C-alpha positions as CSV (number, residue, x, y, z in Angstrom):
1,X,121.5,34.8,86.3
2,X,121.7,34.8,82.5
3,X,125.0,32.9,82.6
4,X,123.6,30.4,85.0
5,X,120.7,29.7,82.6
6,X,122.8,29.5,79.5
7,X,122.9,26.3,77.6
8,X,126.7,26.4,77.7
9,X,126.6,26.5,81.5
10,X,124.2,23.6,81.6
11,X,126.6,21.6,79.5
12,X,129.3,22.4,82.0
13,X,127.2,21.2,84.9
14,X,126.9,17.8,83.1
15,X,130.7,17.5,83.5
16,X,130.3,17.3,87.3
17,X,129.7,14.1,89.2
18,X,126.0,13.7,90.3
19,X,126.9,14.5,93.9
20,X,129.0,17.5,93.0
21,X,126.2,18.8,90.8
22,X,123.5,18.3,93.5
23,X,125.7,20.0,96.2
24,X,126.6,22.9,93.9
25,X,123.1,23.6,92.7
26,X,121.5,23.3,96.2
27,X,124.1,25.7,97.6
28,X,124.6,28.2,94.7
29,X,121.2,28.2,93.0
30,X,118.9,27.6,96.0
31,X,121.1,28.9,98.9
32,X,120.5,25.8,101.1
33,X,122.7,25.8,104.3
34,X,125.4,23.2,104.2
35,X,123.8,21.2,107.1
36,X,120.6,20.7,105.0
37,X,122.6,19.7,101.9
38,X,124.6,17.2,104.0
39,X,121.3,15.7,105.2
40,X,119.9,15.4,101.7
41,X,123.1,13.8,100.3
42,X,123.7,11.6,103.3
43,X,127.1,13.1,104.2
44,X,128.6,15.4,106.8
45,X,129.0,19.2,106.6
46,X,132.7,19.0,105.9
47,X,132.1,16.5,103.1
48,X,129.4,18.8,101.6
49,X,131.7,21.8,101.7
50,X,134.4,19.8,99.9
51,X,131.9,18.7,97.2
52,X,130.8,22.4,96.6
53,X,134.4,23.6,96.5
54,X,135.5,20.9,94.0
55,X,132.5,21.8,91.8
56,X,133.4,25.5,91.9
57,X,137.0,24.8,91.1
58,X,136.1,22.5,88.2
59,X,133.6,24.9,86.7
60,X,136.0,27.8,87.2
61,X,138.7,26.1,85.2
62,X,136.4,25.4,82.3
63,X,134.5,28.6,82.0
64,X,135.8,31.3,79.7
65,X,137.9,34.0,81.4
66,X,136.5,36.8,79.2
67,X,132.8,37.4,78.8
68,X,131.7,39.6,75.9
69,X,129.3,42.5,76.6
70,X,125.7,42.1,75.4
71,X,126.4,44.5,72.5
72,X,129.5,42.5,71.4
73,X,127.5,39.2,71.6
74,X,124.6,40.7,69.5
75,X,127.0,42.0,66.9
76,X,128.8,38.7,66.7
77,X,125.5,36.8,66.4
78,X,124.4,39.1,63.6
79,X,127.7,38.5,61.7
80,X,127.3,34.8,62.2
81,X,123.8,34.6,60.7
82,X,124.6,37.0,57.9
83,X,127.8,35.1,57.0
84,X,126.0,31.8,57.1
85,X,123.3,33.0,54.8
86,X,126.0,34.3,52.3
87,X,127.7,30.9,52.4
88,X,131.1,32.3,53.1
89,X,133.0,29.4,54.7
90,X,136.3,31.2,55.6
91,X,134.5,34.3,57.0
92,X,132.3,32.0,59.1
93,X,135.3,30.2,60.5
94,X,136.8,33.4,61.8
95,X,133.7,33.9,64.1
96,X,134.1,30.4,65.7
97,X,136.4,29.3,68.5
98,X,138.9,26.7,67.4
99,X,137.3,24.1,69.6
100,X,133.7,25.2,68.9
101,X,131.1,22.4,69.4
102,X,127.7,22.0,67.7
103,X,125.1,20.2,69.8
104,X,121.9,19.0,68.1
105,X,119.0,17.2,69.7
106,X,116.1,16.2,67.5
107,X,114.9,13.2,69.4
108,X,111.7,11.4,69.0
109,X,110.0,12.4,65.7
110,X,113.0,14.1,63.9
111,X,116.6,13.2,63.3
112,X,119.3,14.4,65.7
113,X,123.1,14.6,65.8
114,X,124.4,11.3,67.2
115,X,127.1,13.2,68.9
116,X,128.4,16.8,68.9
117,X,130.2,18.1,65.9
118,X,133.5,19.6,67.0
119,X,136.2,21.8,65.4
120,X,136.0,25.1,63.5
121,X,136.0,23.8,60.0
122,X,133.6,20.9,60.5
123,X,131.1,23.0,62.4
124,X,131.3,25.8,59.8
125,X,130.7,23.3,56.9
126,X,127.7,21.8,58.8
127,X,126.2,25.2,59.4
128,X,126.6,26.2,55.8
129,X,125.0,23.0,54.5
130,X,122.1,23.8,56.8
131,X,121.6,27.3,55.7
132,X,121.8,26.2,52.1
133,X,118.9,23.8,52.8
134,X,117.1,26.7,54.5
135,X,117.4,28.8,51.4
136,X,116.1,26.0,49.2
137,X,113.0,25.5,51.4
138,X,112.3,29.2,51.9
139,X,113.0,29.0,55.7
140,X,113.7,32.3,57.3
141,X,115.3,33.2,60.6
142,X,114.3,35.7,63.3
143,X,117.0,36.9,65.7
144,X,116.1,36.6,69.4
145,X,117.6,35.8,72.8
146,X,117.9,32.2,73.8
147,X,118.6,31.5,77.5
148,X,120.5,34.7,78.0
149,X,122.6,34.5,74.8
150,X,121.9,35.5,71.2
151,X,120.1,33.1,69.0
152,X,117.4,32.7,66.4
153,X,114.0,31.1,65.6
154,X,113.6,29.4,62.2
155,X,110.2,29.6,60.4
156,X,108.9,27.8,57.4
157,X,106.9,29.5,54.5
158,X,103.7,29.1,56.5
159,X,105.2,31.0,59.4
160,X,105.4,27.8,61.6
161,X,108.4,27.2,63.9
162,X,111.0,24.8,62.6
163,X,113.6,25.1,65.3
164,X,115.6,27.2,67.8
165,X,119.3,28.0,67.6
166,X,121.3,29.3,70.6
167,X,124.9,30.6,70.5
168,X,127.3,30.4,73.4
169,X,129.6,33.4,73.1
170,X,132.7,34.2,75.1
171,X,136.2,35.5,74.5
172,X,135.1,37.2,71.3
173,X,134.2,33.9,69.5
174,X,131.3,31.5,69.3
175,X,132.1,28.7,71.6
176,X,129.0,26.5,71.3
177,X,126.0,26.2,69.0
178,X,122.9,24.5,70.3
179,X,120.1,23.5,68.0
180,X,116.6,22.2,69.1
181,X,114.1,21.0,66.5
182,X,112.2,18.3,68.2
183,X,108.5,19.4,67.8
184,X,107.6,18.1,71.3
185,X,110.1,20.6,72.7
186,X,108.9,23.6,70.7
187,X,105.1,23.5,71.0
188,X,105.1,25.9,74.0
189,X,106.8,28.6,71.8
190,X,104.7,28.7,68.7
191,X,102.8,26.7,66.1
192,X,105.3,24.0,65.0
193,X,106.1,23.0,61.4
194,X,105.9,19.4,60.3
195,X,108.9,19.9,58.0
196,X,111.1,17.7,60.2
197,X,108.7,14.8,60.3
198,X,108.2,15.0,56.5
199,X,111.9,15.2,56.0
200,X,112.5,12.0,57.8
201,X,109.7,10.2,55.9
202,X,111.1,11.5,52.6
203,X,114.6,10.5,53.5
204,X,113.5,7.0,54.3
205,X,111.6,6.6,51.1
206,X,114.5,7.9,49.0
207,X,112.9,11.3,48.4
208,X,114.7,14.6,47.9
209,X,116.8,15.8,50.8
210,X,115.3,18.4,53.1
211,X,116.9,20.4,56.0
212,X,117.0,17.5,58.4
213,X,118.5,15.0,56.0
214,X,121.3,17.2,54.6
215,X,124.8,16.6,55.9
216,X,125.4,15.8,59.6
217,X,123.2,18.4,61.3
218,X,119.7,18.7,62.6
219,X,117.0,20.9,61.0
220,X,118.0,24.2,62.6
221,X,121.6,24.2,61.8
222,X,120.4,23.1,59.1
223,X,118.9,24.0,61.3
224,X,118.5,21.9,68.2
């Protein structure tokens, strides 16, 4: 269940066609019989079975073959955050998969990554720029669980939530980093900081860079 709820798995689902995704979720998540799925999708039972099989095959090829234990994931996450706070680029790179991807979604009121940042070195440098901005603004992080995987909450000096960071871990490395800092997506968690909104205003007016205007990343990795 934790794997099915993970951000990494949701990203994998997006790689399916809409019909494959619908058939797969109706069957695997909601246990609909094939006949009902066929009626919903406007196809026959054989066609529905084929859609589900193709979806399973596609996801199976892209999912990591080795899943770390909960303890291993927690230890790797602790190393990631500690290394990022120290600013050690090379040590941070050793914790990341070669094809690691950083996904950021500010949206609406705050800046967001236009597209994912990919590759061990680029992601590591983006993360370090973010944590450097964190230190400058007194932002602290609190380790927690995010959708079944290790992650962290970031708080400003007034103890207001700045963003959420989730790590996708498999095969002994961090495969994905998801950062969420859109205030509209965080209000259900805690009192939300206005740092991102002020950062955008300051950036537009030529003011000093703050976490959301440093480098390529969003506030949390700097920091979605």
